mmCIF file as gemmi writes it, N, C-alpha and C atoms, coordinates in Angstrom:
data_model
loop_
_atom_site.group_PDB
_atom_site.id
_atom_site.type_symbol
_atom_site.label_atom_id
_atom_site.label_alt_id
_atom_site.label_comp_id
_atom_site.label_asym_id
_atom_site.label_entity_id
_atom_site.label_seq_id
_atom_site.pdbx_PDB_ins_code
_atom_site.Cartn_x
_atom_site.Cartn_y
_atom_site.Cartn_z
_atom_site.occupancy
_atom_site.B_iso_or_equiv
_atom_site.pdbx_formal_charge
_atom_site.auth_seq_id
_atom_site.auth_asym_id
_atom_site.pdbx_PDB_model_num
ATOM 1 N N . MET Axp A 1 ? 114.613 107.415 74.756 1 0 ? 1 A 1
ATOM 2 C CA . MET Axp A 1 ? 115.258 106.921 75.958 1 0 ? 1 A 1
ATOM 3 C C . MET Axp A 1 ? 114.4 107.179 77.192 1 0 ? 1 A 1
ATOM 4 N N . LYS Axp A 2 ? 113.787 108.371 77.226 1 0 ? 2 A 1
ATOM 5 C CA . LYS Axp A 2 ? 112.949 108.723 78.379 1 0 ? 2 A 1
ATOM 6 C C . LYS Axp A 2 ? 111.75 107.785 78.484 1 0 ? 2 A 1
ATOM 7 N N . LYS Axp A 3 ? 111.162 107.456 77.332 1 0 ? 3 A 1
ATOM 8 C CA . LYS Axp A 3 ? 110.001 106.565 77.326 1 0 ? 3 A 1
ATOM 9 C C . LYS Axp A 3 ? 110.385 105.172 77.833 1 0 ? 3 A 1
ATOM 10 N N . PHE Axp A 4 ? 111.559 104.684 77.426 1 0 ? 4 A 1
ATOM 11 C CA . PHE Axp A 4 ? 112.044 103.392 77.89 1 0 ? 4 A 1
ATOM 12 C C . PHE Axp A 4 ? 112.279 103.416 79.398 1 0 ? 4 A 1
ATOM 13 N N . ALA Axp A 5 ? 112.882 104.5 79.88 1 0 ? 5 A 1
ATOM 14 C CA . ALA Axp A 5 ? 113.156 104.625 81.317 1 0 ? 5 A 1
ATOM 15 C C . ALA Axp A 5 ? 111.86 104.597 82.117 1 0 ? 5 A 1
ATOM 16 N N . LEU Axp A 6 ? 110.831 105.272 81.628 1 0 ? 6 A 1
ATOM 17 C CA . LEU Axp A 6 ? 109.544 105.269 82.321 1 0 ? 6 A 1
ATOM 18 C C . LEU Axp A 6 ? 108.88 103.895 82.275 1 0 ? 6 A 1
ATOM 19 N N . LYS Axp A 7 ? 109 103.2 81.15 1 0 ? 7 A 1
ATOM 20 C CA . LYS Axp A 7 ? 108.428 101.851 81.052 1 0 ? 7 A 1
ATOM 21 C C . LYS Axp A 7 ? 109.114 100.887 82.012 1 0 ? 7 A 1
ATOM 22 N N . LEU Axp A 8 ? 110.364 101.137 82.319 1 0 ? 8 A 1
ATOM 23 C CA . LEU Axp A 8 ? 111.102 100.329 83.275 1 0 ? 8 A 1
ATOM 24 C C . LEU Axp A 8 ? 110.821 100.78 84.707 1 0 ? 8 A 1
ATOM 25 N N . LEU Axp A 9 ? 110.758 102.072 84.908 1 0 ? 9 A 1
ATOM 26 C CA . LEU Axp A 9 ? 110.607 102.641 86.247 1 0 ? 9 A 1
ATOM 27 C C . LEU Axp A 9 ? 109.201 102.45 86.828 1 0 ? 9 A 1
ATOM 28 N N . ASN Axp A 10 ? 108.17 102.587 86.033 1 0 ? 10 A 1
ATOM 29 C CA . ASN Axp A 10 ? 106.801 102.49 86.542 1 0 ? 10 A 1
ATOM 30 C C . ASN Axp A 10 ? 106.491 101.145 87.204 1 0 ? 10 A 1
ATOM 31 N N . PRO Axp A 11 ? 106.836 100.005 86.589 1 0 ? 11 A 1
ATOM 32 C CA . PRO Axp A 11 ? 106.587 98.733 87.282 1 0 ? 11 A 1
ATOM 33 C C . PRO Axp A 11 ? 107.438 98.567 88.545 1 0 ? 11 A 1
ATOM 34 N N . ILE Axp A 12 ? 108.641 99.127 88.522 1 0 ? 12 A 1
ATOM 35 C CA . ILE Axp A 12 ? 109.489 99.05 89.71 1 0 ? 12 A 1
ATOM 36 C C . ILE Axp A 12 ? 108.846 99.822 90.853 1 0 ? 12 A 1
ATOM 37 N N . ILE Axp A 13 ? 108.317 100.998 90.561 1 0 ? 13 A 1
ATOM 38 C CA . ILE Axp A 13 ? 107.622 101.79 91.584 1 0 ? 13 A 1
ATOM 39 C C . ILE Axp A 13 ? 106.41 101.025 92.104 1 0 ? 13 A 1
ATOM 40 N N . ALA Axp A 14 ? 105.669 100.388 91.201 1 0 ? 14 A 1
ATOM 41 C CA . ALA Axp A 14 ? 104.496 99.609 91.624 1 0 ? 14 A 1
ATOM 42 C C . ALA Axp A 14 ? 104.908 98.476 92.562 1 0 ? 14 A 1
ATOM 43 N N . LEU Axp A 15 ? 105.991 97.78 92.236 1 0 ? 15 A 1
ATOM 44 C CA . LEU Axp A 15 ? 106.472 96.706 93.106 1 0 ? 15 A 1
ATOM 45 C C . LEU Axp A 15 ? 106.94 97.233 94.456 1 0 ? 15 A 1
ATOM 46 N N . LEU Axp A 16 ? 107.565 98.395 94.445 1 0 ? 16 A 1
ATOM 47 C CA . LEU Axp A 16 ? 108.03 98.987 95.707 1 0 ? 16 A 1
ATOM 48 C C . LEU Axp A 16 ? 106.854 99.427 96.587 1 0 ? 16 A 1
ATOM 49 N N . ILE Axp A 17 ? 105.785 99.916 95.968 1 0 ? 17 A 1
ATOM 50 C CA . ILE Axp A 17 ? 104.585 100.267 96.732 1 0 ? 17 A 1
ATOM 51 C C . ILE Axp A 17 ? 103.979 99.001 97.342 1 0 ? 17 A 1
ATOM 52 N N . LEU Axp A 18 ? 103.917 97.942 96.55 1 0 ? 18 A 1
ATOM 53 C CA . LEU Axp A 18 ? 103.41 96.66 97.047 1 0 ? 18 A 1
ATOM 54 C C . LEU Axp A 18 ? 104.299 96.13 98.173 1 0 ? 18 A 1
ATOM 55 N N . ASN Axp A 19 ? 105.597 96.276 98.038 1 0 ? 19 A 1
ATOM 56 C CA . ASN Axp A 19 ? 106.536 95.867 99.073 1 0 ? 19 A 1
ATOM 57 C C . ASN Axp A 19 ? 106.264 96.615 100.374 1 0 ? 19 A 1
ATOM 58 N N . GLN Axp A 20 ? 106.029 97.91 100.288 1 0 ? 20 A 1
ATOM 59 C CA . GLN Axp A 20 ? 105.764 98.705 101.484 1 0 ? 20 A 1
ATOM 60 C C . GLN Axp A 20 ? 104.481 98.244 102.171 1 0 ? 20 A 1
ATOM 61 N N . ALA Axp A 21 ? 103.448 98.031 101.384 1 0 ? 21 A 1
ATOM 62 C CA . ALA Axp A 21 ? 102.164 97.606 101.951 1 0 ? 21 A 1
ATOM 63 C C . ALA Axp A 21 ? 102.265 96.219 102.586 1 0 ? 21 A 1
ATOM 64 N N . LEU Axp A 22 ? 102.86 95.285 101.862 1 0 ? 22 A 1
ATOM 65 C CA . LEU Axp A 22 ? 102.954 93.921 102.384 1 0 ? 22 A 1
ATOM 66 C C . LEU Axp A 22 ? 103.877 93.825 103.597 1 0 ? 22 A 1
ATOM 67 N N . SER Axp A 23 ? 104.98 94.538 103.57 1 0 ? 23 A 1
ATOM 68 C CA . SER Axp A 23 ? 105.881 94.484 104.723 1 0 ? 23 A 1
ATOM 69 C C . SER Axp A 23 ? 105.225 95.12 105.949 1 0 ? 23 A 1
ATOM 70 N N . ALA Axp A 24 ? 104.406 96.14 105.738 1 0 ? 24 A 1
ATOM 71 C CA . ALA Axp A 24 ? 103.691 96.739 106.87 1 0 ? 24 A 1
ATOM 72 C C . ALA Axp A 24 ? 102.642 95.78 107.416 1 0 ? 24 A 1
ATOM 73 N N . LEU Axp A 25 ? 101.905 95.128 106.505 1 0 ? 25 A 1
ATOM 74 C CA . LEU Axp A 25 ? 100.866 94.19 106.939 1 0 ? 25 A 1
ATOM 75 C C . LEU Axp A 25 ? 101.45 92.957 107.621 1 0 ? 25 A 1
ATOM 76 N N . LEU Axp A 26 ? 102.607 92.534 107.184 1 0 ? 26 A 1
ATOM 77 C CA . LEU Axp A 26 ? 103.22 91.316 107.712 1 0 ? 26 A 1
ATOM 78 C C . LEU Axp A 26 ? 104.289 91.611 108.76 1 0 ? 26 A 1
ATOM 79 N N . SER Axp A 27 ? 104.31 92.813 109.277 1 0 ? 27 A 1
ATOM 80 C CA . SER Axp A 27 ? 105.363 93.201 110.22 1 0 ? 27 A 1
ATOM 81 C C . SER Axp A 27 ? 105.37 92.321 111.46 1 0 ? 27 A 1
ATOM 82 N N . GLY Axp A 28 ? 104.218 91.834 111.871 1 0 ? 28 A 1
ATOM 83 C CA . GLY Axp A 28 ? 104.151 90.969 113.04 1 0 ? 28 A 1
ATOM 84 C C . GLY Axp A 28 ? 104.779 89.605 112.819 1 0 ? 28 A 1
ATOM 85 N N . LEU Axp A 29 ? 104.855 89.184 111.564 1 0 ? 29 A 1
ATOM 86 C CA . LEU Axp A 29 ? 105.428 87.881 111.242 1 0 ? 29 A 1
ATOM 87 C C . LEU Axp A 29 ? 106.932 87.946 110.975 1 0 ? 29 A 1
ATOM 88 N N . LEU Axp A 30 ? 107.44 89.15 110.752 1 0 ? 30 A 1
ATOM 89 C CA . LEU Axp A 30 ? 108.857 89.325 110.447 1 0 ? 30 A 1
ATOM 90 C C . LEU Axp A 30 ? 109.629 89.688 111.701 1 0 ? 30 A 1
ATOM 91 N N . SER Axp A 31 ? 110.893 89.294 111.744 1 0 ? 31 A 1
ATOM 92 C CA . SER Axp A 31 ? 111.734 89.756 112.848 1 0 ? 31 A 1
ATOM 93 C C . SER Axp A 31 ? 111.949 91.262 112.692 1 0 ? 31 A 1
ATOM 94 N N . ARG Axp A 32 ? 112.313 91.902 113.757 1 0 ? 32 A 1
ATOM 95 C CA . ARG Axp A 32 ? 112.511 93.354 113.716 1 0 ? 32 A 1
ATOM 96 C C . ARG Axp A 32 ? 113.585 93.737 112.697 1 0 ? 32 A 1
ATOM 97 N N . ASP Axp A 33 ? 114.673 92.984 112.677 1 0 ? 33 A 1
ATOM 98 C CA . ASP Axp A 33 ? 115.748 93.277 111.725 1 0 ? 33 A 1
ATOM 99 C C . ASP Axp A 33 ? 115.29 93.097 110.276 1 0 ? 33 A 1
ATOM 100 N N . ALA Axp A 34 ? 114.548 92.023 110.023 1 0 ? 34 A 1
ATOM 101 C CA . ALA Axp A 34 ? 114.05 91.777 108.667 1 0 ? 34 A 1
ATOM 102 C C . ALA Axp A 34 ? 113.08 92.874 108.254 1 0 ? 34 A 1
ATOM 103 N N . PHE Axp A 35 ? 112.184 93.252 109.176 1 0 ? 35 A 1
ATOM 104 C CA . PHE Axp A 35 ? 111.221 94.304 108.862 1 0 ? 35 A 1
ATOM 105 C C . PHE Axp A 35 ? 111.932 95.612 108.547 1 0 ? 35 A 1
ATOM 106 N N . GLU Axp A 36 ? 112.885 95.987 109.386 1 0 ? 36 A 1
ATOM 107 C CA . GLU Axp A 36 ? 113.596 97.248 109.163 1 0 ? 36 A 1
ATOM 108 C C . GLU Axp A 36 ? 114.345 97.229 107.837 1 0 ? 36 A 1
ATOM 109 N N . THR Axp A 37 ? 114.962 96.115 107.528 1 0 ? 37 A 1
ATOM 110 C CA . THR Axp A 37 ? 115.694 96.013 106.26 1 0 ? 37 A 1
ATOM 111 C C . THR Axp A 37 ? 114.747 96.116 105.074 1 0 ? 37 A 1
ATOM 112 N N . ILE Axp A 38 ? 113.693 95.341 105.098 1 0 ? 38 A 1
ATOM 113 C CA . ILE Axp A 38 ? 112.762 95.312 103.965 1 0 ? 38 A 1
ATOM 114 C C . ILE Axp A 38 ? 111.997 96.62 103.841 1 0 ? 38 A 1
ATOM 115 N N . HIS Axp A 39 ? 111.424 97.099 104.936 1 0 ? 39 A 1
ATOM 116 C CA . HIS Axp A 39 ? 110.543 98.259 104.873 1 0 ? 39 A 1
ATOM 117 C C . HIS Axp A 39 ? 111.324 99.565 104.682 1 0 ? 39 A 1
ATOM 118 N N . GLU Axp A 40 ? 112.391 99.741 105.429 1 0 ? 40 A 1
ATOM 119 C CA . GLU Axp A 40 ? 113.145 100.987 105.313 1 0 ? 40 A 1
ATOM 120 C C . GLU Axp A 40 ? 113.898 101.081 103.992 1 0 ? 40 A 1
ATOM 121 N N . THR Axp A 41 ? 114.524 99.995 103.581 1 0 ? 41 A 1
ATOM 122 C CA . THR Axp A 41 ? 115.223 100.003 102.302 1 0 ? 41 A 1
ATOM 123 C C . THR Axp A 41 ? 114.233 100.208 101.159 1 0 ? 41 A 1
ATOM 124 N N . GLY Axp A 42 ? 113.1 99.532 101.243 1 0 ? 42 A 1
ATOM 125 C CA . GLY Axp A 42 ? 112.064 99.716 100.224 1 0 ? 42 A 1
ATOM 126 C C . GLY Axp A 42 ? 111.552 101.144 100.189 1 0 ? 42 A 1
ATOM 127 N N . GLY Axp A 43 ? 111.436 101.767 101.351 1 0 ? 43 A 1
ATOM 128 C CA . GLY Axp A 43 ? 110.976 103.154 101.404 1 0 ? 43 A 1
ATOM 129 C C . GLY Axp A 43 ? 111.955 104.11 100.747 1 0 ? 43 A 1
ATOM 130 N N . VAL Axp A 44 ? 113.232 103.9 100.999 1 0 ? 44 A 1
ATOM 131 C CA . VAL Axp A 44 ? 114.26 104.752 100.376 1 0 ? 44 A 1
ATOM 132 C C . VAL Axp A 44 ? 114.265 104.549 98.865 1 0 ? 44 A 1
ATOM 133 N N . LEU Axp A 45 ? 114.194 103.294 98.427 1 0 ? 45 A 1
ATOM 134 C CA . LEU Axp A 45 ? 114.152 103.015 96.988 1 0 ? 45 A 1
ATOM 135 C C . LEU Axp A 45 ? 112.9 103.6 96.342 1 0 ? 45 A 1
ATOM 136 N N . LEU Axp A 46 ? 111.781 103.538 97.055 1 0 ? 46 A 1
ATOM 137 C CA . LEU Axp A 46 ? 110.538 104.12 96.542 1 0 ? 46 A 1
ATOM 138 C C . LEU Axp A 46 ? 110.678 105.63 96.386 1 0 ? 46 A 1
ATOM 139 N N . LEU Axp A 47 ? 111.265 106.277 97.358 1 0 ? 47 A 1
ATOM 140 C CA . LEU Axp A 47 ? 111.477 107.72 97.281 1 0 ? 47 A 1
ATOM 141 C C . LEU Axp A 47 ? 112.363 108.077 96.089 1 0 ? 47 A 1
ATOM 142 N N . VAL Axp A 48 ? 113.434 107.337 95.892 1 0 ? 48 A 1
ATOM 143 C CA . VAL Axp A 48 ? 114.322 107.573 94.749 1 0 ? 48 A 1
ATOM 144 C C . VAL Axp A 48 ? 113.561 107.37 93.441 1 0 ? 48 A 1
ATOM 145 N N . GLY Axp A 49 ? 112.762 106.312 93.373 1 0 ? 49 A 1
ATOM 146 C CA . GLY Axp A 49 ? 111.976 106.047 92.171 1 0 ? 49 A 1
ATOM 147 C C . GLY Axp A 49 ? 110.971 107.14 91.867 1 0 ? 49 A 1
ATOM 148 N N . VAL Axp A 50 ? 110.308 107.65 92.899 1 0 ? 50 A 1
ATOM 149 C CA . VAL Axp A 50 ? 109.323 108.721 92.703 1 0 ? 50 A 1
ATOM 150 C C . VAL Axp A 50 ? 110.008 110.008 92.232 1 0 ? 50 A 1
ATOM 151 N N . VAL Axp A 51 ? 111.153 110.312 92.813 1 0 ? 51 A 1
ATOM 152 C CA . VAL Axp A 51 ? 111.897 111.506 92.386 1 0 ? 51 A 1
ATOM 153 C C . VAL Axp A 51 ? 112.327 111.366 90.926 1 0 ? 51 A 1
ATOM 154 N N . LEU Axp A 52 ? 112.851 110.196 90.552 1 0 ? 52 A 1
ATOM 155 C CA . LEU Axp A 52 ? 113.217 109.964 89.147 1 0 ? 52 A 1
ATOM 156 C C . LEU Axp A 52 ? 112.01 110.08 88.231 1 0 ? 52 A 1
ATOM 157 N N . HIS Axp A 53 ? 110.878 109.535 88.67 1 0 ? 53 A 1
ATOM 158 C CA . HIS Axp A 53 ? 109.644 109.611 87.888 1 0 ? 53 A 1
ATOM 159 C C . HIS Axp A 53 ? 109.234 111.073 87.663 1 0 ? 53 A 1
ATOM 160 N N . LEU Axp A 54 ? 109.301 111.864 88.716 1 0 ? 54 A 1
ATOM 161 C CA . LEU Axp A 54 ? 108.969 113.285 88.586 1 0 ? 54 A 1
ATOM 162 C C . LEU Axp A 54 ? 109.938 114.008 87.655 1 0 ? 54 A 1
ATOM 163 N N . LEU Axp A 55 ? 111.222 113.704 87.774 1 0 ? 55 A 1
ATOM 164 C CA . LEU Axp A 55 ? 112.206 114.341 86.905 1 0 ? 55 A 1
ATOM 165 C C . LEU Axp A 55 ? 111.978 113.975 85.442 1 0 ? 55 A 1
ATOM 166 N N . LEU Axp A 56 ? 111.663 112.726 85.186 1 0 ? 56 A 1
ATOM 167 C CA . LEU Axp A 56 ? 111.41 112.297 83.811 1 0 ? 56 A 1
ATOM 168 C C . LEU Axp A 56 ? 110.128 112.911 83.246 1 0 ? 56 A 1
ATOM 169 N N . ASN Axp A 57 ? 109.208 113.265 84.101 1 0 ? 57 A 1
ATOM 170 C CA . ASN Axp A 57 ? 107.932 113.858 83.671 1 0 ? 57 A 1
ATOM 171 C C . ASN Axp A 57 ? 107.841 115.34 83.985 1 0 ? 57 A 1
ATOM 172 N N . TRP Axp A 58 ? 108.97 115.996 84.227 1 0 ? 58 A 1
ATOM 173 C CA . TRP Axp A 58 ? 108.95 117.372 84.704 1 0 ? 58 A 1
ATOM 174 C C . TRP Axp A 58 ? 108.276 118.327 83.714 1 0 ? 58 A 1
ATOM 175 N N . ASN Axp A 59 ? 108.477 118.131 82.425 1 0 ? 59 A 1
ATOM 176 C CA . ASN Axp A 59 ? 107.824 119.02 81.45 1 0 ? 59 A 1
ATOM 177 C C . ASN Axp A 59 ? 106.303 118.928 81.561 1 0 ? 59 A 1
ATOM 178 N N . TRP Axp A 60 ? 105.778 117.732 81.751 1 0 ? 60 A 1
ATOM 179 C CA . TRP Axp A 60 ? 104.33 117.564 81.92 1 0 ? 60 A 1
ATOM 180 C C . TRP Axp A 60 ? 103.863 118.217 83.223 1 0 ? 60 A 1
ATOM 181 N N . VAL Axp A 61 ? 104.624 118.045 84.29 1 0 ? 61 A 1
ATOM 182 C CA . VAL Axp A 61 ? 104.276 118.654 85.579 1 0 ? 61 A 1
ATOM 183 C C . VAL Axp A 61 ? 104.224 120.173 85.424 1 0 ? 61 A 1
ATOM 184 N N . LYS Axp A 62 ? 105.23 120.754 84.773 1 0 ? 62 A 1
ATOM 185 C CA . LYS Axp A 62 ? 105.251 122.21 84.57 1 0 ? 62 A 1
ATOM 186 C C . LYS Axp A 62 ? 104.059 122.662 83.734 1 0 ? 62 A 1
ATOM 187 N N . ALA Axp A 63 ? 103.781 121.944 82.659 1 0 ? 63 A 1
ATOM 188 C CA . ALA Axp A 63 ? 102.696 122.343 81.767 1 0 ? 63 A 1
ATOM 189 C C . ALA Axp A 63 ? 101.337 122.19 82.436 1 0 ? 63 A 1
ATOM 190 N N . THR Axp A 64 ? 101.187 121.225 83.319 1 0 ? 64 A 1
ATOM 191 C CA . THR Axp A 64 ? 99.89 120.947 83.922 1 0 ? 64 A 1
ATOM 192 C C . THR Axp A 64 ? 99.651 121.72 85.217 1 0 ? 64 A 1
ATOM 193 N N . TYR Axp A 65 ? 100.651 121.784 86.069 1 0 ? 65 A 1
ATOM 194 C CA . TYR Axp A 65 ? 100.439 122.339 87.402 1 0 ? 65 A 1
ATOM 195 C C . TYR Axp A 65 ? 101.141 123.663 87.659 1 0 ? 65 A 1
ATOM 196 N N . LEU Axp A 66 ? 102.147 123.975 86.907 1 0 ? 66 A 1
ATOM 197 C CA . LEU Axp A 66 ? 102.92 125.175 87.193 1 0 ? 66 A 1
ATOM 198 C C . LEU Axp A 66 ? 102.769 126.26 86.127 1 0 ? 66 A 1
ATOM 199 N N . LYS Axp A 67 ? 101.743 126.145 85.309 1 0 ? 67 A 1
ATOM 200 C CA . LYS Axp A 67 ? 101.541 127.149 84.256 1 0 ? 67 A 1
ATOM 201 C C . LYS Axp A 67 ? 100.998 128.431 84.868 1 0 ? 67 A 1
ATOM 202 N N . LYS Axp A 68 ? 101.376 129.522 84.256 1 0 ? 68 A 1
ATOM 203 C CA . LYS Axp A 68 ? 100.915 130.827 84.741 1 0 ? 68 A 1
ATOM 204 C C . LYS Axp A 68 ? 99.506 131.079 84.256 1 0 ? 68 A 1
ATOM 205 N N . LYS Axp A 69 ? 98.745 131.737 85.108 1 0 ? 69 A 1
ATOM 206 C CA . LYS Axp A 69 ? 97.345 132.031 84.774 1 0 ? 69 A 1
ATOM 207 C C . LYS Axp A 69 ? 97.232 133.394 84.158 1 0 ? 69 A 1
């Protein structure tokens, strides 16, 4: 189940990163309301996705970065 969740979550995170970059680059072409909706909502969703990604990979994070010396 975890592997399936990551296979679904990783492309979503990639799209959200692309959304953030494109909305920032095109901010001059968007109305203020549209920009705030797209960029801020995308940022919140990206944060949620990254937190979920970290939680799903927490054992790897612990083994790689939090191991005792």
